[in-house]
C-alpha positions as CSV (number, residue, x, y, z in Angstrom):
1,X,-0.2,0.2,0.1
2,X,1.5,3.2,-1.1
3,X,2.3,5.5,2.1
4,X,0.3,9.1,1.4
5,X,1.8,12.2,3.1
6,X,-1.3,14.4,2.4
7,X,-4.9,13.7,2.4
8,X,-7.4,15.9,0.6
9,X,-11.0,15.9,1.5
10,X,-13.7,17.5,-0.6
11,X,-17.3,18.0,0.2
12,X,-18.9,18.3,-3.0
13,X,-22.0,20.5,-3.9
14,X,-23.5,21.7,-7.1
15,X,-21.7,25.0,-7.4
16,X,-18.5,24.7,-5.2
17,X,-16.1,22.7,-3.7
18,X,-15.2,22.7,-0.2
19,X,-11.6,21.6,0.0
20,X,-9.5,20.7,3.2
21,X,-5.7,19.4,2.9
22,X,-4.4,17.1,6.0
23,X,-0.7,16.6,6.4
24,X,-0.1,13.3,8.0
25,X,2.5,14.4,10.1
26,X,0.6,17.2,11.9
27,X,-3.2,16.0,11.8
28,X,-4.1,18.9,14.0
29,X,-3.3,21.6,11.2
30,X,-5.6,22.0,8.1
31,X,-6.1,24.3,5.4
32,X,-9.1,24.8,3.9
33,X,-10.3,27.1,0.9
34,X,-13.3,26.9,-1.7
35,X,-13.3,27.0,-5.6
36,X,-16.0,26.5,-8.0
37,X,-17.4,23.0,-9.1
38,X,-15.7,23.6,-12.7
39,X,-12.7,22.6,-14.6
40,X,-11.1,25.8,-13.8
41,X,-12.1,25.4,-9.7
42,X,-10.4,22.0,-9.9
43,X,-7.6,22.9,-11.6
44,X,-6.7,25.5,-9.3
45,X,-6.7,22.9,-6.7
46,X,-3.9,21.5,-8.0
47,X,-2.0,24.8,-8.4
48,X,-2.6,25.2,-4.8
49,X,-1.1,22.3,-3.7
50,X,1.9,22.7,-6.3
51,X,2.5,25.9,-4.5
52,X,2.4,24.4,-1.3
53,X,5.0,22.0,-2.6
54,X,3.2,19.2,-2.0
55,X,3.9,16.2,-4.3
56,X,0.8,15.0,-6.1
57,X,2.0,11.3,-6.1
58,X,1.9,11.2,-2.3
59,X,-1.5,12.6,-2.0
60,X,-4.9,10.9,-1.7
61,X,-8.0,13.0,-2.9
62,X,-11.1,11.9,-1.0
63,X,-14.8,12.7,-1.3
64,X,-18.2,11.5,-1.2
65,X,-20.2,9.9,-4.2
66,X,-22.6,12.8,-5.4
67,X,-23.8,11.5,-8.7
68,X,-23.2,13.8,-11.5
69,X,-21.8,17.0,-9.3
70,X,-18.5,14.7,-8.6
71,X,-18.3,13.7,-12.3
72,X,-16.0,16.6,-13.5
73,X,-13.5,16.0,-10.6
74,X,-13.4,12.1,-11.3
75,X,-12.6,12.7,-15.1
76,X,-10.0,15.5,-14.3
77,X,-8.4,13.6,-11.4
78,X,-8.3,10.2,-13.6
79,X,-6.5,12.2,-16.6
80,X,-3.6,13.6,-14.4
81,X,-3.3,9.9,-13.0
82,X,-3.9,11.1,-9.2
83,X,-5.1,9.0,-6.8
84,X,-8.4,9.4,-5.8
85,X,-11.4,7.6,-3.6
86,X,-15.2,8.2,-4.0
87,X,-16.7,6.8,-0.6
88,X,-20.9,6.4,-0.1
89,X,-21.7,9.0,2.1
90,X,-23.6,6.4,4.5
91,X,-20.3,5.3,5.3
92,X,-18.4,8.4,6.2
93,X,-21.7,9.9,8.1
94,X,-21.5,6.1,10.3
95,X,-17.6,6.8,10.7
96,X,-18.0,10.2,12.3
97,X,-19.9,8.9,15.2
98,X,-22.2,11.1,17.3
99,X,-21.9,15.1,16.1
100,X,-23.8,18.2,16.6
101,X,-24.2,20.5,13.6
102,X,-22.6,20.5,10.3
103,X,-21.2,22.6,7.7
104,X,-19.4,22.4,4.3
105,X,-15.8,22.9,6.2
106,X,-16.3,20.5,8.5
107,X,-17.6,18.0,6.1
108,X,-14.8,17.9,4.3
109,X,-12.4,18.0,7.2
110,X,-14.6,14.8,8.2
111,X,-13.7,13.3,4.7
112,X,-10.0,13.9,5.2
113,X,-10.0,12.9,8.4
114,X,-12.0,9.7,7.2
115,X,-9.5,8.6,4.3
116,X,-6.5,9.0,6.7
117,X,-8.0,6.6,9.6
118,X,-9.4,3.9,7.0
119,X,-6.5,3.8,4.9
120,X,-6.5,0.2,5.2
121,X,-9.9,0.0,3.2
122,X,-8.7,1.9,0.3
123,X,-10.0,1.0,-3.1
124,X,-9.2,3.8,-5.4
125,X,-11.8,4.9,-7.7
126,X,-11.6,5.0,-11.7
127,X,-13.7,6.4,-14.4
128,X,-15.5,3.7,-16.2
129,X,-15.4,3.6,-20.1
130,X,-17.3,6.0,-22.2
131,X,-19.2,3.2,-23.4
132,X,-20.3,2.1,-20.0
133,X,-21.1,5.7,-19.1
134,X,-23.3,6.1,-22.0
135,X,-25.3,2.6,-21.0
136,X,-25.7,3.8,-17.1
137,X,-27.2,7.2,-18.9
138,X,-29.4,5.3,-21.7
139,X,-30.4,2.4,-19.0
140,X,-31.7,5.3,-16.4
141,X,-33.5,7.0,-18.9
142,X,-35.1,3.8,-20.0
143,X,-36.2,2.9,-16.6
144,X,-38.0,6.5,-16.5
145,X,-39.8,5.6,-19.9
146,X,-41.0,2.2,-18.2
147,X,-42.3,3.9,-15.4
148,X,-44.3,6.7,-17.5
149,X,-45.7,3.8,-19.9
150,X,-47.2,2.1,-16.7
151,X,-48.4,5.0,-15.5
152,X,-50.3,6.1,-18.3
153,X,-51.7,2.7,-18.8
154,X,-53.1,2.9,-15.6
155,X,-55.6,5.3,-17.4
156,X,-57.3,2.4,-18.7
157,X,-59.0,1.6,-15.3
158,X,-61.5,4.2,-16.1
159,X,-63.0,2.2,-18.7
160,X,-66.2,0.4,-17.9
161,X,-66.9,2.9,-15.0
162,X,-67.0,6.3,-16.8
163,X,-69.1,7.3,-19.7
164,X,-67.5,6.5,-23.2
165,X,-68.4,10.1,-24.3
166,X,-66.4,11.5,-21.1
167,X,-63.6,8.8,-21.7
168,X,-63.3,8.6,-25.5
169,X,-61.0,11.9,-25.3
170,X,-59.0,10.8,-22.8
171,X,-58.2,7.5,-24.2
172,X,-57.2,8.9,-27.6
173,X,-54.8,11.3,-26.0
174,X,-53.6,8.6,-23.8
175,X,-53.2,6.3,-26.6
176,X,-50.8,8.5,-28.7
177,X,-48.9,9.2,-25.4
178,X,-48.1,5.6,-24.8
179,X,-47.0,5.1,-28.6
180,X,-44.7,7.8,-28.8
181,X,-43.3,6.6,-25.3
182,X,-43.1,3.1,-26.6
183,X,-41.4,4.2,-29.7
184,X,-38.6,6.4,-27.6
185,X,-38.2,3.0,-25.4
186,X,-37.4,1.1,-28.5
187,X,-35.1,4.1,-29.8
188,X,-33.0,3.7,-26.3
189,X,-32.9,-0.1,-26.3
190,X,-31.5,0.0,-30.3
191,X,-28.9,2.6,-29.0
192,X,-27.6,0.5,-26.1
193,X,-27.6,-2.7,-28.4
194,X,-25.4,-0.8,-31.0
195,X,-23.0,0.4,-28.2
196,X,-22.4,-3.1,-27.1
197,X,-22.6,-4.5,-30.5
198,X,-19.9,-2.0,-31.7
199,X,-17.6,-2.4,-28.7
200,X,-15.9,-5.5,-29.1
201,X,-15.2,-6.5,-25.3
202,X,-18.6,-5.5,-24.1
203,X,-20.2,-7.6,-26.7
204,X,-18.3,-10.6,-25.5
205,X,-19.3,-10.2,-22.2
206,X,-22.9,-9.5,-23.0
207,X,-23.0,-12.8,-25.0
208,X,-21.5,-14.5,-22.4
209,X,-24.0,-13.5,-19.5
210,X,-26.9,-14.0,-21.8
211,X,-25.6,-17.8,-22.2
212,X,-26.9,-18.3,-18.6
213,X,-30.5,-19.7,-18.5
214,X,-33.2,-16.9,-16.9
215,X,-30.6,-14.0,-17.7
216,X,-32.5,-11.8,-20.1
217,X,-31.0,-8.6,-22.0
218,X,-31.5,-6.0,-19.8
219,X,-30.5,-8.0,-16.8
220,X,-27.0,-8.7,-18.9
221,X,-26.6,-4.8,-19.5
222,X,-27.2,-4.1,-16.5
223,X,-24.5,-6.4,-14.8
224,X,-22.0,-4.7,-17.3
225,X,-23.1,-1.2,-16.0
226,X,-23.0,-2.2,-12.3
227,X,-19.8,-3.9,-12.4
228,X,-18.0,-1.2,-14.7
229,X,-17.3,-4.0,-17.4
230,X,-16.4,-6.2,-14.3
231,X,-13.7,-4.4,-13.4
232,X,-15.0,-3.3,-9.8
233,X,-15.8,-6.3,-7.9
234,X,-13.0,-9.0,-7.7
235,X,-15.6,-12.1,-6.8
236,X,-18.9,-12.9,-7.0
237,X,-19.6,-13.0,-3.4
238,X,-18.4,-9.3,-3.2
239,X,-21.1,-8.1,-5.7
240,X,-23.9,-10.6,-3.9
241,X,-23.0,-8.2,-1.0
242,X,-23.4,-5.4,-3.2
243,X,-26.6,-6.7,-4.6
244,X,-28.2,-7.2,-1.4
245,X,-28.5,-11.2,-1.6
246,X,-25.7,-12.1,0.4
247,X,-27.1,-13.1,4.2
248,X,-25.5,-12.0,7.2
249,X,-26.0,-13.5,10.7
250,X,-27.2,-11.4,13.1
251,X,-26.1,-12.6,17.0
252,X,-24.9,-10.9,20.0
253,X,-24.0,-12.7,23.4
254,X,-26.2,-15.7,24.5
255,X,-29.7,-13.9,24.2
256,X,-29.7,-12.2,20.9
257,X,-30.2,-15.1,18.0
258,X,-31.6,-13.3,15.1
259,X,-32.2,-15.0,11.9
260,X,-29.6,-14.9,9.2
261,X,-30.8,-12.3,6.6
262,X,-29.8,-10.2,3.8
263,X,-29.2,-6.4,4.2
264,X,-31.3,-3.7,2.7
265,X,-28.5,-1.7,1.9
266,X,-28.0,-2.8,-1.8
267,X,-28.7,-1.6,-5.2
268,X,-32.3,-2.4,-5.5
269,X,-32.6,-2.3,-9.3
270,X,-30.0,-5.2,-9.6
271,X,-31.8,-7.2,-6.8
272,X,-35.1,-7.2,-8.8
273,X,-33.3,-8.1,-11.9
274,X,-32.1,-10.9,-9.9
275,X,-35.5,-11.7,-8.3
276,X,-36.8,-12.3,-11.8
277,X,-34.2,-14.4,-13.1
278,X,-34.7,-16.5,-10.1
279,X,-38.2,-16.6,-11.1
280,X,-37.7,-17.6,-14.8
281,X,-35.1,-20.3,-14.0
282,X,-37.3,-22.3,-11.7
283,X,-39.4,-22.5,-14.7
284,X,-37.2,-23.3,-17.4
285,X,-33.8,-24.6,-15.9
286,X,-34.4,-27.8,-14.8
287,X,-31.3,-28.0,-12.4
288,X,-32.4,-25.4,-10.5
289,X,-36.1,-26.0,-10.9
290,X,-35.2,-29.7,-8.9
291,X,-33.1,-27.6,-6.4
292,X,-36.1,-25.3,-6.0
293,X,-38.4,-28.2,-5.5
294,X,-36.1,-30.3,-3.5
295,X,-35.5,-27.4,-0.7
296,X,-39.4,-26.6,-0.8
297,X,-39.8,-30.1,0.2
298,X,-37.2,-29.8,2.8
299,X,-39.4,-27.2,4.3
300,X,-37.4,-24.3,3.7
301,X,-38.8,-20.6,3.1
302,X,-39.5,-20.3,-0.2
303,X,-38.0,-16.9,-0.4
304,X,-35.1,-18.0,1.4
305,X,-34.4,-20.6,-1.6
306,X,-34.9,-17.9,-4.4
307,X,-32.2,-16.1,-2.7
308,X,-30.1,-18.7,-3.0
309,X,-30.6,-19.2,-6.4
310,X,-30.2,-15.5,-7.1
311,X,-26.7,-16.2,-5.9
312,X,-26.0,-19.2,-7.9
313,X,-27.0,-17.0,-10.8
314,X,-24.2,-14.4,-9.7
315,X,-21.7,-16.9,-9.4
316,X,-22.6,-18.6,-13.0
317,X,-22.3,-14.9,-14.3
318,X,-18.7,-14.3,-12.9
319,X,-17.7,-17.9,-13.7
320,X,-18.2,-17.5,-17.6
321,X,-16.8,-14.3,-17.4
322,X,-13.6,-15.4,-15.6
323,X,-13.5,-18.5,-18.0
324,X,-14.2,-16.5,-21.1
325,X,-16.4,-19.3,-22.2
326,X,-20.4,-19.5,-22.4
327,X,-22.3,-21.4,-19.8
328,X,-22.6,-25.3,-20.3
329,X,-25.3,-27.1,-18.8
330,X,-23.7,-29.8,-17.5
331,X,-27.0,-31.5,-16.0
332,X,-28.0,-32.7,-19.0
333,X,-25.0,-35.0,-19.0
334,X,-25.3,-36.4,-15.6
335,X,-26.9,-39.8,-14.9
């Protein structure tokens, strides 16, 4: 692990960046300044550090994940090959302990101290390839369209309860709106498919994931997005934890014996897609269908068994990616 001498904590907001510079040799002394959240402001951070004779090679930048607001910072630091660490806000909040009051300066200072004290947890961040960024944005837009279509289609509930004269005009407008939304949805899915087809590595990953029974097109695409092209997670177990399907023990001393269960902190979209994959698998995959039937006959809870199947699907996905060969159903050769 690299020995960092300086830690730069940044509180990111829409218009500005609060920056705190922490020297590991004198942690009680910090420098604080504010810059604009744009290319000019971000460059001025590096200029300030250089004027202070601070070596960027031994400097770690750390800030919370704030979605699109920290994107310019991600790109700049990646281009300059400067080490940076993007941490979930909840992790930093819980690490601070009991606090009273807050402001942007103290938040930046807390982030700098977090990076210093939790250096053993360091997982350097990086900007995904342009194609994965495009897929992520398109997938997000697709989700909005799917929800909008379902919302407009709910107007059909008025049919049969209202007079035809009243419902007729609304139905006509509603029908045109739904058709336009569906056309937009097809356009987005077509663009997503084109990005994958035109990128050799993504096309290979997509085909490998799709070879697994029960995994559909959108799930395969989201696997690529969530794993940043299978570079963000080293093992399927870590991804299972990220997806909220890894079970954890809940016990303490001799009196507390809670059920082993999954945690609610998860990528809810990935978890939802995996649930649909599991439901499909127990219908069309003979191996998983037999597993589900067997466990149910043993008296196991249905949701527990489905969660085990979700884990199996993740392990299969990572297996085909690591082997670089499509999934082979060995079950049909058994016996």
